[in-house]
LUMLUMKE-415533 format. One record per residue (C-alpha): x, y, z; residue in three letters. Coordinates in Angstrom, 2 decimals, m for minus. Example, Ala and Ser with C-alpha at 12.3 -4.5 7.8 and 13.67 -1.06 7.14 Angstrom:
! residues 2
REC, 12.30, m4.50, 7.80, ALA
REC, 13.67, m1.06, 7.14, SER
***
This chain:
! residues 316
REC, m10.74, m0.15, 20.03, MET
REC, m7.69, m0.55, 17.62, ARG
REC, m8.72, m2.30, 14.39, LYS
REC, m6.18, m2.68, 11.28, SER
REC, m6.87, m2.15, 7.52, TYR
REC, m4.77, m3.67, 5.29, LYS
REC, m4.47, m3.30, 1.12, TYR
REC, m2.56, m3.79, m1.61, ARG
REC, m0.26, m1.13, m3.32, LEU
REC, 0.92, m1.04, m7.10, TYR
REC, 3.45, 1.25, m7.02, PRO
REC, 4.76, 1.95, m10.72, ASN
REC, 8.80, 1.62, m11.30, GLN
REC, 9.75, 4.81, m9.68, GLN
REC, 8.14, 4.49, m6.78, GLU
REC, 9.06, 1.22, m5.95, LYS
REC, 12.67, 2.68, m6.35, VAL
REC, 11.81, 5.08, m4.04, LEU
REC, 10.22, 2.87, m0.97, ILE
REC, 13.07, 0.62, m1.49, ASP
REC, 15.35, 3.07, m0.88, LYS
REC, 13.85, 4.16, 2.11, ILE
REC, 13.65, 0.41, 3.24, LEU
REC, 17.24, 0.69, 2.57, GLU
REC, 18.17, 4.08, 4.92, THR
REC, 16.34, 3.10, 7.36, CYS
REC, 17.96, m0.29, 7.70, ARG
REC, 20.90, 1.67, 7.79, TRP
REC, 19.94, 4.32, 10.31, LEU
REC, 18.54, 1.29, 13.30, TYR
REC, 22.28, m0.65, 12.28, ASN
REC, 24.10, 2.65, 13.37, TYR
REC, 21.95, 3.83, 16.38, PHE
REC, 22.49, m0.51, 17.21, LEU
REC, 25.37, m0.62, 17.39, ALA
REC, 26.48, 3.17, 18.88, GLU
REC, 24.47, 1.57, 21.88, ARG
REC, 26.17, m1.26, 22.13, ARG
REC, 29.46, 0.25, 21.91, ASP
REC, 28.55, 2.51, 24.44, LYS
REC, 27.09, 0.21, 26.28, LEU
REC, 30.18, m2.13, 26.38, GLU
REC, 33.33, 0.62, 26.27, LYS
REC, 31.42, 2.58, 29.17, GLU
REC, 28.82, 0.57, 30.75, GLN
REC, 25.95, 3.69, 30.09, LYS
REC, 23.14, 3.00, 28.24, LYS
REC, 21.50, 5.53, 25.67, ILE
REC, 18.02, 6.22, 25.34, SER
REC, 15.71, 6.28, 22.25, TYR
REC, 14.74, 9.71, 22.90, ALA
REC, 18.96, 11.16, 23.29, GLN
REC, 19.63, 8.76, 20.06, GLN
REC, 15.93, 10.72, 18.31, GLN
REC, 17.54, 14.20, 19.47, ASN
REC, 20.17, 13.01, 17.22, SER
REC, 18.77, 13.14, 14.47, LEU
REC, 18.90, 16.63, 13.04, PRO
REC, 22.71, 16.52, 13.57, LYS
REC, 23.20, 13.10, 11.24, LEU
REC, 21.05, 14.73, 8.73, LYS
REC, 23.53, 17.42, 8.14, GLU
REC, 26.05, 14.50, 7.53, THR
REC, 24.56, 11.85, 5.73, ASN
REC, 22.70, 13.15, 2.53, PRO
REC, 20.48, 10.13, 2.26, ASN
REC, 18.12, 10.86, 5.86, LEU
REC, 17.94, 14.58, 3.90, GLN
REC, 14.72, 13.18, 1.63, GLY
REC, 12.93, 10.96, 4.05, ILE
REC, 9.88, 12.44, 5.75, TYR
REC, 11.29, 12.41, 10.12, SER
REC, 8.51, 10.20, 11.46, GLN
REC, 9.75, 7.44, 9.14, VAL
REC, 13.61, 7.32, 10.99, LEU
REC, 11.79, 7.64, 14.46, GLN
REC, 11.24, 3.86, 14.15, ASP
REC, 11.23, 2.39, 18.29, LYS
REC, 13.24, m0.53, 18.91, GLU
REC, 11.08, m3.94, 19.71, LYS
REC, 11.30, m5.46, 22.92, ALA
REC, 14.56, m7.79, 23.95, GLY
REC, 17.66, m7.56, 22.25, TYR
REC, 17.90, m6.44, 18.87, PRO
REC, 20.07, m8.13, 16.10, ARG
REC, 21.30, m6.17, 13.34, PHE
REC, 19.35, m5.98, 9.83, LYS
REC, 21.24, m7.59, 7.17, SER
REC, 19.58, m6.15, 3.60, PHE
REC, 16.38, m7.16, 2.61, GLY
REC, 15.59, m8.01, 6.48, ARG
REC, 14.12, m4.42, 6.83, TYR
REC, 10.80, m4.64, 4.93, ASP
REC, 8.26, m2.31, 6.80, SER
REC, 8.33, 2.02, 8.06, PHE
REC, 5.64, 4.34, 10.07, THR
REC, 4.03, 7.69, 9.40, TYR
REC, 3.01, 7.35, 12.81, SER
REC, 0.99, 10.56, 12.89, GLN
REC, m1.76, 11.46, 10.21, ASN
REC, m0.51, 15.08, 9.56, ASN
REC, m0.40, 15.06, 5.97, ASN
REC, 2.40, 12.43, 6.05, SER
REC, m0.32, 10.74, 4.33, TYR
REC, m3.34, 10.80, 2.71, LYS
REC, m6.39, 8.74, 0.73, LEU
REC, m7.01, 10.79, m2.60, GLU
REC, m8.94, 9.38, m5.41, GLN
REC, m7.74, 5.43, m5.96, GLY
REC, m4.18, 6.60, m4.72, LYS
REC, m2.52, 7.17, m1.45, LEU
REC, m0.14, 9.84, m1.31, ARG
REC, 2.70, 9.57, 0.76, LEU
REC, 5.29, 11.82, 1.74, ALA
REC, 8.74, 11.87, 0.66, SER
REC, 7.09, 9.40, m2.52, ILE
REC, 3.95, 10.42, m4.28, ARG
REC, 0.88, 9.52, m4.97, LYS
REC, 1.11, 5.60, m5.36, VAL
REC, m2.48, 3.40, m6.26, LYS
REC, m3.93, 1.43, m3.83, ILE
REC, m6.42, m1.47, m4.12, LYS
REC, m9.49, m0.02, m1.63, LEU
REC, m11.21, m3.87, m1.12, HIS
REC, m12.95, m2.93, 1.92, ARG
REC, m14.34, 0.47, 3.63, GLU
REC, m11.75, 2.34, 5.94, LEU
REC, m13.80, 2.70, 9.18, MET
REC, m12.43, 5.34, 12.32, GLY
REC, m9.80, 7.32, 13.09, GLU
REC, m6.90, 6.45, 11.11, VAL
REC, m3.78, 6.41, 13.61, LYS
REC, m1.07, 5.30, 11.96, THR
REC, 0.31, 4.23, 8.34, CYS
REC, 3.26, 1.51, 7.66, SER
REC, 4.08, 0.31, 4.38, ILE
REC, 5.15, m3.33, 4.11, ILE
REC, 6.99, m4.76, 1.44, VAL
REC, 7.10, m9.00, 1.53, LYS
REC, 7.70, m10.90, m1.28, ASN
REC, 7.74, m8.32, m3.60, GLY
REC, 4.58, m6.96, m3.07, LYS
REC, 3.97, m3.85, m1.40, TYR
REC, 1.36, m3.13, 1.31, TYR
REC, m0.36, m0.18, 3.44, ALA
REC, m1.76, m1.36, 6.79, CYS
REC, m3.62, 1.15, 8.16, PHE
REC, m4.06, 1.16, 12.03, SER
REC, m7.77, 2.85, 13.31, CYS
REC, m9.35, 3.96, 16.13, GLU
REC, m12.80, 2.21, 15.93, VAL
REC, m15.99, 2.12, 17.97, GLU
REC, m16.55, m1.19, 19.50, PRO
REC, m19.60, m3.19, 17.75, LYS
REC, m21.16, m5.05, 20.19, LEU
REC, m23.39, m8.25, 18.33, LEU
REC, m26.50, m9.49, 19.60, PRO
REC, m26.70, m12.05, 22.31, LYS
REC, m27.36, m15.11, 21.49, THR
REC, m27.83, m16.48, 25.29, ASN
REC, m25.03, m19.46, 24.21, LYS
REC, m22.17, m21.25, 26.19, LYS
REC, m19.30, m23.78, 24.33, VAL
REC, m16.27, m25.33, 24.99, GLY
REC, m13.93, m25.53, 21.95, ILE
REC, m10.43, m28.09, 22.12, ASP
REC, m8.36, m27.35, 18.95, LEU
REC, m7.70, m31.84, 18.38, GLY
REC, m5.72, m34.95, 17.26, LEU
REC, m8.26, m35.53, 14.93, THR
REC, m9.85, m32.80, 13.54, SER
REC, m8.78, m28.63, 13.73, PHE
REC, m11.26, m27.97, 15.70, LEU
REC, m14.46, m29.83, 17.92, ALA
REC, m17.39, m27.81, 20.35, THR
REC, m19.15, m28.85, 23.27, SER
REC, m21.79, m29.54, 21.06, GLU
REC, m20.08, m32.25, 18.93, GLY
REC, m19.06, m30.60, 15.85, LYS
REC, m15.76, m31.40, 14.00, LEU
REC, m14.33, m28.87, 11.89, TYR
REC, m12.23, m30.07, 9.67, GLN
REC, m8.51, m29.04, 8.42, ALA
REC, m7.84, m27.96, 4.88, PRO
REC, m4.43, m29.92, 5.12, LYS
REC, m3.43, m26.74, 2.90, THR
REC, 0.66, m27.41, 3.68, TYR
REC, 0.07, m31.27, 2.49, ARG
REC, m1.73, m30.40, m1.03, LYS
REC, 0.81, m27.67, m1.64, SER
REC, 3.77, m30.26, m0.64, GLU
REC, 4.90, m31.27, m4.64, LYS
REC, 4.62, m27.46, m5.44, GLN
REC, 6.65, m26.52, m2.19, LEU
REC, 9.27, m29.14, m3.22, ALA
REC, 9.64, m28.37, m6.54, LYS
REC, 10.20, m24.43, m5.29, ALA
REC, 12.41, m25.75, m3.33, GLN
REC, 14.80, m27.82, m5.53, ARG
REC, 14.97, m25.07, m7.66, LYS
REC, 17.09, m23.12, m5.05, VAL
REC, 19.29, m25.35, m4.45, SER
REC, 20.25, m25.97, m7.51, ARG
REC, 20.85, m22.42, m8.39, ARG
REC, 24.62, m20.78, m7.52, ILE
REC, 24.23, m18.99, m4.88, LYS
REC, 23.92, m14.84, m4.31, LYS
REC, 23.63, m14.90, m7.90, SER
REC, 20.38, m13.53, m9.74, LYS
REC, 18.68, m17.16, m10.54, ARG
REC, 18.79, m17.78, m7.01, ARG
REC, 17.14, m14.71, m5.95, ARG
REC, 13.98, m15.17, m8.48, LYS
REC, 13.98, m19.15, m7.27, ALA
REC, 13.93, m18.16, m3.82, ALA
REC, 10.87, m15.01, m4.43, LEU
REC, 8.76, m17.94, m6.09, LEU
REC, 9.19, m20.66, m2.63, LEU
REC, 8.67, m17.49, m0.64, ALA
REC, 5.42, m16.94, m2.60, LYS
REC, 4.05, m21.04, m1.88, GLN
REC, 4.76, m20.54, 1.60, HIS
REC, 3.17, m17.19, 1.88, GLU
REC, m0.04, m18.65, m0.25, LYS
REC, 0.19, m21.54, 2.30, VAL
REC, 0.12, m19.27, 4.75, SER
REC, m2.77, m16.98, 3.50, ASN
REC, m5.17, m20.23, 3.52, GLN
REC, m4.50, m20.72, 7.35, ARG
REC, m5.06, m17.52, 8.20, LYS
REC, m8.62, m17.77, 6.69, ASP
REC, m9.97, m20.37, 7.80, LEU
REC, m9.18, m18.96, 11.09, ALA
REC, m10.78, m16.21, 10.59, HIS
REC, m13.66, m17.11, 9.22, LYS
REC, m14.22, m19.82, 12.19, LEU
REC, m13.36, m17.04, 14.77, ALA
REC, m15.63, m14.94, 13.32, LYS
REC, m18.12, m17.96, 12.83, GLU
REC, m18.05, m18.95, 16.93, LEU
REC, m17.62, m15.42, 18.16, VAL
REC, m21.28, m14.39, 16.11, GLU
REC, m22.63, m17.57, 17.67, LYS
REC, m21.71, m17.83, 21.18, TYR
REC, m21.55, m14.89, 23.70, ASP
REC, m19.23, m17.19, 25.58, GLY
REC, m16.12, m18.72, 24.27, ILE
REC, m13.83, m20.91, 27.09, ALA
REC, m10.78, m22.65, 25.47, HIS
REC, m7.57, m24.73, 27.45, GLU
REC, m5.03, m27.17, 26.61, LYS
REC, m5.75, m30.59, 28.67, LEU
REC, m3.18, m33.00, 29.01, GLN
REC, m3.60, m35.91, 27.39, ILE
REC, m2.66, m38.12, 30.27, GLY
REC, m5.52, m36.33, 32.62, ASN
REC, m8.13, m36.79, 30.33, MET
REC, m11.81, m37.30, 32.29, ILE
REC, m14.95, m38.73, 31.40, CYS
REC, m17.35, m35.32, 30.55, ASN
REC, m20.57, m37.45, 31.82, GLN
REC, m19.13, m39.05, 35.38, CYS
REC, m15.80, m37.32, 35.45, GLY
REC, m13.72, m40.77, 35.92, GLU
REC, m9.79, m39.74, 35.25, LYS
REC, m8.20, m41.88, 32.49, ARG
REC, m5.76, m43.96, 34.31, LYS
REC, m3.47, m45.61, 31.59, GLU
REC, m2.46, m43.47, 28.79, LYS
REC, m4.29, m42.06, 25.72, LEU
REC, m2.51, m42.87, 22.22, LYS
REC, m2.27, m40.26, 19.57, LEU
REC, m3.86, m43.08, 17.39, SER
REC, m6.86, m43.33, 19.33, GLN
REC, m9.64, m41.45, 17.93, LYS
REC, m12.14, m42.25, 20.22, ILE
REC, m12.63, m42.02, 24.21, PHE
REC, m14.11, m44.56, 26.14, ARG
REC, m14.82, m44.48, 29.09, CYS
REC, m13.33, m48.06, 31.29, SER
REC, m16.06, m46.75, 34.22, TYR
REC, m19.01, m45.91, 32.76, CYS
REC, m18.44, m47.14, 29.06, ASP
REC, m19.28, m44.17, 27.59, TYR
REC, m17.85, m43.38, 24.52, LYS
REC, m17.27, m40.44, 21.76, ASP
REC, m15.01, m38.69, 19.80, ASN
REC, m11.99, m37.62, 21.92, ARG
REC, m12.20, m33.98, 20.98, ASP
REC, m15.18, m33.26, 21.44, ILE
REC, m14.59, m34.92, 25.39, ASN
REC, m12.47, m32.91, 25.51, ALA
REC, m14.13, m29.97, 24.29, ALA
REC, m17.36, m30.75, 26.53, ARG
REC, m15.04, m31.15, 29.65, ASN
REC, m13.43, m27.33, 28.60, ILE
REC, m17.44, m25.72, 29.13, LEU
REC, m18.08, m27.56, 32.08, LYS
REC, m14.51, m26.53, 33.95, ARG
REC, m15.35, m22.98, 32.81, ALA
REC, m18.68, m23.44, 34.27, GLU
REC, m17.82, m24.71, 37.29, TRP
REC, m15.25, m21.94, 38.35, VAL
REC, m18.01, m20.14, 38.15, GLY
REC, m16.83, m17.63, 35.67, SER
REC, m19.83, m15.95, 33.46, THR
REC, m18.73, m15.40, 29.94, LEU
REC, m19.90, m12.18, 28.44, GLN
REC, m19.16, m10.31, 25.18, GLY
REC, m18.22, m13.21, 23.12, ALA
REC, m14.42, m12.79, 24.90, VAL
REC, m12.79, m15.78, 25.02, SER
REC, m11.61, m17.31, 28.34, MET
REC, m9.13, m19.24, 29.42, GLU
REC, m10.49, m22.08, 31.81, ALA
REC, m7.38, m23.00, 34.22, VAL
***
């Protein structure tokens, strides 16, 4: 199975210039090939394949000196699914070394990259498995190396326990065992700082250096909030996977709420403000999210699916 490892890079000023130059050249090449494909389709109703454009790179290098100093694998970036769009300046933020044939190598706390040099890297955790690709990513002025590795799947000890989970309205997540995980409300806590940073951007003159600087600070603040959310999600997922052999989840329609005790379907619509679910048939009441999580687990068991290996299953 594939696993990714992301590390922070600390390039010096010369190395930053080289990385940024590669990104800009890759952006130009991406737009060049996209325009070529678009024009061919519009004028001749013919398509140009990725292989055809890849084979044209050697000749293109002869006429464009900027392409000559860049490692060939980096230039062979494939487009994503869907109709591609042209990339404006600063919108091309990564390039990849697709094969580990001495194009990149870790050497004593540094990452040696073809066409660049040795860049300082912070290896905060051990790199496991066989490295398949190495991507260099630039985000909000920070530089990262992301390694995709082939690793042996690690089987966790069996707990013989199953659980239903529901992403709640009154809490971040509820389990069928009656446990509620509260949302940290990271965005709410950062609203003042975000608003202050946004006002600075609005007051700056468009296309000015001061505006770009203010926009970068705003982006970093949003990135911090996003990272806090991801940290919570990863920690919670790890806890659930280690604790249960089976995890069932689904999206319940509020109008189709039933009581997990008697199975009676709720006839009236449940308002968002109502935190407690009460059954008019058997007078059972409980937190609405916990009730939903218990229904999810019952549904998963009812369809006869055996959940093993801590794999999440969607009960339909």
